[in-house]
DRENGUMAR-679009 format. One record per atom (N, C-alpha, C, CB): atom name; x, y, z; residue in three letters; residue number from 1. Coordinates in steps of 0.2 Angstrom, whole numbers, m for minus. Glycine has a CB too. Layout:
! residues N
+------+-------+-------+-------+------+-------+
| paro |  east | north |    up | zaba | semar |
+------+-------+-------+-------+------+-------+
|   CA |     X |     Y |     Z |  ALA |   NUM |
...
+------+-------+-------+-------+------+-------+
***
This chain:
! residues 73
+------+-------+-------+-------+------+-------+
| paro |  east | north |    up | zaba | semar |
+------+-------+-------+-------+------+-------+
|    N |   182 |  m169 |  m132 |  MET |     1 |
|   CA |   178 |  m164 |  m136 |  MET |     1 |
|    C |   171 |  m165 |  m136 |  MET |     1 |
|   CB |   180 |  m165 |  m144 |  MET |     1 |
|    N |   169 |  m171 |  m135 |  GLY |     2 |
|   CA |   161 |  m173 |  m134 |  GLY |     2 |
|    C |   159 |  m170 |  m127 |  GLY |     2 |
|   CB |   160 |  m180 |  m134 |  GLY |     2 |
|    N |   163 |  m170 |  m122 |  TRP |     3 |
|   CA |   161 |  m167 |  m116 |  TRP |     3 |
|    C |   160 |  m160 |  m116 |  TRP |     3 |
|   CB |   167 |  m169 |  m110 |  TRP |     3 |
|    N |   163 |  m156 |  m120 |  ILE |     4 |
|   CA |   162 |  m149 |  m121 |  ILE |     4 |
|    C |   156 |  m148 |  m124 |  ILE |     4 |
|   CB |   168 |  m146 |  m124 |  ILE |     4 |
|    N |   154 |  m152 |  m129 |  ALA |     5 |
|   CA |   148 |  m151 |  m133 |  ALA |     5 |
|    C |   142 |  m153 |  m128 |  ALA |     5 |
|   CB |   148 |  m156 |  m139 |  ALA |     5 |
|    N |   142 |  m158 |  m124 |  VAL |     6 |
|   CA |   137 |  m159 |  m120 |  VAL |     6 |
|    C |   136 |  m154 |  m115 |  VAL |     6 |
|   CB |   138 |  m166 |  m116 |  VAL |     6 |
|    N |   141 |  m151 |  m112 |  MET |     7 |
|   CA |   141 |  m145 |  m107 |  MET |     7 |
|    C |   138 |  m139 |  m110 |  MET |     7 |
|   CB |   148 |  m144 |  m104 |  MET |     7 |
|    N |   140 |  m138 |  m117 |  THR |     8 |
|   CA |   137 |  m132 |  m120 |  THR |     8 |
|    C |   129 |  m133 |  m121 |  THR |     8 |
|   CB |   140 |  m131 |  m127 |  THR |     8 |
|    N |   127 |  m139 |  m123 |  VAL |     9 |
|   CA |   120 |  m140 |  m124 |  VAL |     9 |
|    C |   116 |  m139 |  m117 |  VAL |     9 |
|   CB |   119 |  m147 |  m127 |  VAL |     9 |
|    N |   119 |  m142 |  m112 |  VAL |    10 |
|   CA |   116 |  m141 |  m105 |  VAL |    10 |
|    C |   115 |  m134 |  m103 |  VAL |    10 |
|   CB |   120 |  m145 |  m100 |  VAL |    10 |
|    N |   121 |  m130 |  m104 |  ALA |    11 |
|   CA |   121 |  m123 |  m102 |  ALA |    11 |
|    C |   116 |  m119 |  m107 |  ALA |    11 |
|   CB |   128 |  m120 |  m103 |  ALA |    11 |
|    N |   115 |  m121 |  m113 |  SER |    12 |
|   CA |   110 |  m117 |  m117 |  SER |    12 |
|    C |   103 |  m119 |  m115 |  SER |    12 |
|   CB |   112 |  m119 |  m124 |  SER |    12 |
|    N |   102 |  m125 |  m113 |  VAL |    13 |
|   CA |    95 |  m127 |  m111 |  VAL |    13 |
|    C |    93 |  m122 |  m104 |  VAL |    13 |
|   CB |    95 |  m134 |  m109 |  VAL |    13 |
|    N |    98 |  m122 |  m100 |  PHE |    14 |
|   CA |    97 |  m118 |   m94 |  PHE |    14 |
|    C |    96 |  m111 |   m95 |  PHE |    14 |
|   CB |   102 |  m119 |   m89 |  PHE |    14 |
|    N |   100 |  m108 |  m100 |  THR |    15 |
|   CA |    99 |  m101 |  m102 |  THR |    15 |
|    C |    92 |  m100 |  m105 |  THR |    15 |
|   CB |   105 |   m99 |  m107 |  THR |    15 |
|    N |    90 |  m104 |  m110 |  ILE |    16 |
|   CA |    83 |  m103 |  m113 |  ILE |    16 |
|    C |    78 |  m104 |  m107 |  ILE |    16 |
|   CB |    82 |  m109 |  m118 |  ILE |    16 |
|    N |    79 |  m108 |  m103 |  GLN |    17 |
|   CA |    74 |  m109 |   m97 |  GLN |    17 |
|    C |    73 |  m103 |   m93 |  GLN |    17 |
|   CB |    75 |  m115 |   m93 |  GLN |    17 |
|    N |    79 |  m100 |   m92 |  ALA |    18 |
|   CA |    79 |   m94 |   m88 |  ALA |    18 |
|    C |    76 |   m88 |   m91 |  ALA |    18 |
|   CB |    86 |   m92 |   m86 |  ALA |    18 |
|    N |    75 |   m88 |   m98 |  GLN |    19 |
|   CA |    72 |   m82 |  m101 |  GLN |    19 |
|    C |    65 |   m83 |  m102 |  GLN |    19 |
|   CB |    75 |   m81 |  m108 |  GLN |    19 |
|    N |    62 |   m88 |  m100 |  LEU |    20 |
|   CA |    54 |   m89 |  m100 |  LEU |    20 |
|    C |    51 |   m84 |   m96 |  LEU |    20 |
|   CB |    52 |   m96 |   m98 |  LEU |    20 |
|    N |    45 |   m81 |   m98 |  SER |    21 |
|   CA |    42 |   m76 |   m94 |  SER |    21 |
|    C |    38 |   m79 |   m88 |  SER |    21 |
|   CB |    37 |   m72 |   m98 |  SER |    21 |
|    N |    37 |   m75 |   m83 |  ASP |    22 |
|   CA |    34 |   m77 |   m77 |  ASP |    22 |
|    C |    26 |   m76 |   m79 |  ASP |    22 |
|   CB |    35 |   m72 |   m71 |  ASP |    22 |
|    N |    23 |   m82 |   m78 |  THR |    23 |
|   CA |    15 |   m82 |   m79 |  THR |    23 |
|    C |    11 |   m82 |   m73 |  THR |    23 |
|   CB |    14 |   m88 |   m84 |  THR |    23 |
|    N |    14 |   m81 |   m67 |  THR |    24 |
|   CA |    10 |   m81 |   m61 |  THR |    24 |
|    C |     6 |   m75 |   m61 |  THR |    24 |
|   CB |    14 |   m82 |   m55 |  THR |    24 |
|    N |     0 |   m76 |   m58 |  ASN |    25 |
|   CA |    m5 |   m70 |   m57 |  ASN |    25 |
|    C |    m3 |   m66 |   m51 |  ASN |    25 |
|   CB |   m12 |   m73 |   m56 |  ASN |    25 |
|    N |    m3 |   m60 |   m51 |  PRO |    26 |
|   CA |    m1 |   m56 |   m45 |  PRO |    26 |
|    C |    m6 |   m56 |   m40 |  PRO |    26 |
|   CB |     0 |   m48 |   m47 |  PRO |    26 |
|    N |    m4 |   m56 |   m34 |  THR |    27 |
|   CA |    m9 |   m57 |   m28 |  THR |    27 |
|    C |   m11 |   m50 |   m26 |  THR |    27 |
|   CB |    m5 |   m61 |   m22 |  THR |    27 |
|    N |   m17 |   m50 |   m23 |  SER |    28 |
|   CA |   m20 |   m44 |   m21 |  SER |    28 |
|    C |   m16 |   m42 |   m14 |  SER |    28 |
|   CB |   m27 |   m44 |   m20 |  SER |    28 |
|    N |   m16 |   m35 |   m13 |  VAL |    29 |
|   CA |   m13 |   m33 |    m7 |  VAL |    29 |
|    C |   m18 |   m28 |    m3 |  VAL |    29 |
|   CB |    m7 |   m28 |    m8 |  VAL |    29 |
|    N |   m19 |   m29 |     3 |  ASP |    30 |
|   CA |   m23 |   m25 |     7 |  ASP |    30 |
|    C |   m22 |   m18 |     6 |  ASP |    30 |
|   CB |   m23 |   m27 |    14 |  ASP |    30 |
|    N |   m26 |   m14 |     4 |  PRO |    31 |
|   CA |   m25 |    m6 |     3 |  PRO |    31 |
|    C |   m23 |    m3 |    10 |  PRO |    31 |
|   CB |   m31 |    m3 |     1 |  PRO |    31 |
|    N |   m25 |    m6 |    16 |  LYS |    32 |
|   CA |   m22 |    m2 |    22 |  LYS |    32 |
|    C |   m15 |    m4 |    23 |  LYS |    32 |
|   CB |   m26 |    m5 |    28 |  LYS |    32 |
|    N |   m12 |    m9 |    20 |  LEU |    33 |
|   CA |    m5 |   m10 |    21 |  LEU |    33 |
|    C |    m1 |    m5 |    17 |  LEU |    33 |
|   CB |    m3 |   m17 |    19 |  LEU |    33 |
|    N |    m4 |    m4 |    11 |  ILE |    34 |
|   CA |    m1 |     1 |     6 |  ILE |    34 |
|    C |    m1 |     8 |     9 |  ILE |    34 |
|   CB |    m4 |     1 |    m1 |  ILE |    34 |
|    N |    m7 |     9 |    12 |  GLU |    35 |
|   CA |    m8 |    16 |    15 |  GLU |    35 |
|    C |    m3 |    17 |    21 |  GLU |    35 |
|   CB |   m15 |    17 |    18 |  GLU |    35 |
|    N |    m2 |    12 |    25 |  TRP |    36 |
|   CA |     2 |    12 |    31 |  TRP |    36 |
|    C |    10 |    13 |    29 |  TRP |    36 |
|   CB |     2 |     6 |    35 |  TRP |    36 |
|    N |    11 |    10 |    23 |  GLN |    37 |
|   CA |    18 |    10 |    21 |  GLN |    37 |
|    C |    20 |    17 |    18 |  GLN |    37 |
|   CB |    20 |     5 |    16 |  GLN |    37 |
|    N |    15 |    20 |    15 |  ASN |    38 |
|   CA |    16 |    27 |    12 |  ASN |    38 |
|    C |    14 |    33 |    16 |  ASN |    38 |
|   CB |    12 |    27 |     5 |  ASN |    38 |
|    N |    12 |    31 |    22 |  SER |    39 |
|   CA |    10 |    37 |    26 |  SER |    39 |
|    C |    16 |    42 |    28 |  SER |    39 |
|   CB |     7 |    35 |    33 |  SER |    39 |
|    N |    14 |    48 |    27 |  ARG |    40 |
|   CA |    20 |    53 |    28 |  ARG |    40 |
|    C |    18 |    58 |    34 |  ARG |    40 |
|   CB |    21 |    57 |    22 |  ARG |    40 |
|    N |    11 |    58 |    36 |  ILE |    41 |
|   CA |     9 |    62 |    41 |  ILE |    41 |
|    C |     9 |    59 |    47 |  ILE |    41 |
|   CB |     2 |    65 |    39 |  ILE |    41 |
|    N |    12 |    61 |    52 |  PRO |    42 |
|   CA |    12 |    57 |    59 |  PRO |    42 |
|    C |     6 |    58 |    62 |  PRO |    42 |
|   CB |    18 |    60 |    63 |  PRO |    42 |
|    N |     4 |    53 |    66 |  LYS |    43 |
|   CA |    m3 |    52 |    69 |  LYS |    43 |
|    C |    m1 |    52 |    77 |  LYS |    43 |
|   CB |    m7 |    46 |    67 |  LYS |    43 |
|    N |    m6 |    55 |    81 |  GLU |    44 |
|   CA |    m5 |    55 |    88 |  GLU |    44 |
|    C |    m9 |    49 |    91 |  GLU |    44 |
|   CB |    m7 |    62 |    91 |  GLU |    44 |
|    N |    m7 |    46 |    96 |  TYR |    45 |
|   CA |   m11 |    40 |    99 |  TYR |    45 |
|    C |   m11 |    42 |   106 |  TYR |    45 |
|   CB |    m7 |    33 |    97 |  TYR |    45 |
|    N |   m15 |    39 |   110 |  VAL |    46 |
|   CA |   m16 |    40 |   117 |  VAL |    46 |
|    C |   m15 |    33 |   120 |  VAL |    46 |
|   CB |   m23 |    43 |   119 |  VAL |    46 |
|    N |   m10 |    32 |   125 |  ILE |    47 |
|   CA |    m9 |    26 |   128 |  ILE |    47 |
|    C |   m15 |    25 |   133 |  ILE |    47 |
|   CB |    m2 |    26 |   132 |  ILE |    47 |
|    N |   m18 |    19 |   132 |  ALA |    48 |
|   CA |   m24 |    17 |   136 |  ALA |    48 |
|    C |   m22 |    14 |   143 |  ALA |    48 |
|   CB |   m28 |    12 |   132 |  ALA |    48 |
|    N |   m17 |    10 |   143 |  ALA |    49 |
|   CA |   m14 |     6 |   149 |  ALA |    49 |
|    C |    m7 |     4 |   148 |  ALA |    49 |
|   CB |   m19 |     1 |   151 |  ALA |    49 |
|    N |    m4 |     3 |   153 |  VAL |    50 |
|   CA |     3 |     1 |   153 |  VAL |    50 |
|    C |     3 |    m5 |   158 |  VAL |    50 |
|   CB |     9 |     6 |   155 |  VAL |    50 |
|    N |     5 |   m11 |   156 |  ASN |    51 |
|   CA |     5 |   m17 |   160 |  ASN |    51 |
|    C |    12 |   m19 |   160 |  ASN |    51 |
|   CB |     0 |   m22 |   158 |  ASN |    51 |
|    N |    16 |   m21 |   166 |  ILE |    52 |
|   CA |    22 |   m23 |   166 |  ILE |    52 |
|    C |    22 |   m30 |   169 |  ILE |    52 |
|   CB |    27 |   m19 |   170 |  ILE |    52 |
|    N |    24 |   m35 |   165 |  VAL |    53 |
|   CA |    24 |   m42 |   167 |  VAL |    53 |
|    C |    31 |   m45 |   165 |  VAL |    53 |
|   CB |    18 |   m46 |   163 |  VAL |    53 |
|    N |    32 |   m51 |   169 |  GLY |    54 |
|   CA |    38 |   m54 |   167 |  GLY |    54 |
|    C |    44 |   m52 |   171 |  GLY |    54 |
|   CB |    40 |   m54 |   160 |  GLY |    54 |
|    N |    44 |   m48 |   176 |  ILE |    55 |
|   CA |    50 |   m46 |   180 |  ILE |    55 |
|    C |    49 |   m49 |   187 |  ILE |    55 |
|   CB |    50 |   m38 |   180 |  ILE |    55 |
|    N |    55 |   m51 |   189 |  ASN |    56 |
|   CA |    55 |   m54 |   196 |  ASN |    56 |
|    C |    59 |   m50 |   201 |  ASN |    56 |
|   CB |    57 |   m61 |   195 |  ASN |    56 |
|    N |    64 |   m47 |   199 |  CYS |    57 |
|   CA |    69 |   m44 |   203 |  CYS |    57 |
|    C |    68 |   m36 |   204 |  CYS |    57 |
|   CB |    76 |   m45 |   201 |  CYS |    57 |
|    N |    64 |   m33 |   200 |  LEU |    58 |
|   CA |    63 |   m26 |   201 |  LEU |    58 |
|    C |    55 |   m24 |   203 |  LEU |    58 |
|   CB |    64 |   m23 |   194 |  LEU |    58 |
|    N |    55 |   m19 |   206 |  ASP |    59 |
|   CA |    48 |   m16 |   207 |  ASP |    59 |
|    C |    45 |   m13 |   201 |  ASP |    59 |
|   CB |    48 |   m11 |   213 |  ASP |    59 |
|    N |    39 |   m14 |   200 |  THR |    60 |
|   CA |    35 |   m12 |   194 |  THR |    60 |
|    C |    35 |    m4 |   194 |  THR |    60 |
|   CB |    28 |   m15 |   193 |  THR |    60 |
|    N |    35 |    m1 |   199 |  SER |    61 |
|   CA |    35 |     6 |   199 |  SER |    61 |
|    C |    42 |     9 |   196 |  SER |    61 |
|   CB |    34 |     9 |   206 |  SER |    61 |
|    N |    47 |     5 |   198 |  ILE |    62 |
|   CA |    54 |     8 |   195 |  ILE |    62 |
|    C |    54 |     7 |   188 |  ILE |    62 |
|   CB |    60 |     3 |   198 |  ILE |    62 |
|    N |    51 |     1 |   185 |  VAL |    63 |
|   CA |    51 |     0 |   178 |  VAL |    63 |
|    C |    46 |     5 |   175 |  VAL |    63 |
|   CB |    48 |    m7 |   176 |  VAL |    63 |
|    N |    41 |     7 |   178 |  TYR |    64 |
|   CA |    36 |    12 |   175 |  TYR |    64 |
|    C |    40 |    19 |   174 |  TYR |    64 |
|   CB |    30 |    13 |   180 |  TYR |    64 |
|    N |    44 |    21 |   180 |  SER |    65 |
|   CA |    48 |    27 |   179 |  SER |    65 |
|    C |    53 |    27 |   174 |  SER |    65 |
|   CB |    51 |    29 |   186 |  SER |    65 |
|    N |    57 |    21 |   173 |  ILE |    66 |
|   CA |    62 |    21 |   168 |  ILE |    66 |
|    C |    59 |    21 |   161 |  ILE |    66 |
|   CB |    66 |    14 |   169 |  ILE |    66 |
|    N |    53 |    18 |   160 |  ALA |    67 |
|   CA |    50 |    18 |   153 |  ALA |    67 |
|    C |    47 |    25 |   152 |  ALA |    67 |
|   CB |    45 |    12 |   153 |  ALA |    67 |
|    N |    45 |    28 |   157 |  ASN |    68 |
|   CA |    42 |    35 |   156 |  ASN |    68 |
|    C |    36 |    35 |   151 |  ASN |    68 |
|   CB |    47 |    40 |   153 |  ASN |    68 |
|    N |    32 |    29 |   152 |  LEU |    69 |
|   CA |    26 |    28 |   148 |  LEU |    69 |
|    C |    20 |    28 |   154 |  LEU |    69 |
|   CB |    25 |    22 |   144 |  LEU |    69 |
|    N |    15 |    33 |   152 |  HIS |    70 |
|   CA |    10 |    33 |   157 |  HIS |    70 |
|    C |     3 |    33 |   153 |  HIS |    70 |
|   CB |    10 |    40 |   161 |  HIS |    70 |
|    N |    m2 |    30 |   156 |  ALA |    71 |
|   CA |    m9 |    30 |   153 |  ALA |    71 |
|    C |   m11 |    37 |   152 |  ALA |    71 |
|   CB |   m14 |    26 |   158 |  ALA |    71 |
|    N |   m14 |    38 |   147 |  GLY |    72 |
|   CA |   m16 |    45 |   145 |  GLY |    72 |
|    C |   m11 |    49 |   141 |  GLY |    72 |
|   CB |   m18 |    49 |   151 |  GLY |    72 |
|    N |    m5 |    47 |   141 |  ASP |    73 |
|   CA |     0 |    51 |   137 |  ASP |    73 |
|    C |    m1 |    50 |   129 |  ASP |    73 |
|   CB |     7 |    49 |   138 |  ASP |    73 |
+------+-------+-------+-------+------+-------+
***
């Protein structure tokens, strides 16, 4: 019977602790991050350059043609 009373007290302490309010200050967020997340109007970009690195067994011109990305697109 004493074991049940101890477990009830321990459980009630954890329950009371879980109900305490959060007192941490909110952190600031960069407005550009919020703007990026909420953007709904698509923007067009121009590809300045395409560099292919890290391939050993393929010709870079083949990879360019497969990717279909070209400077100025």
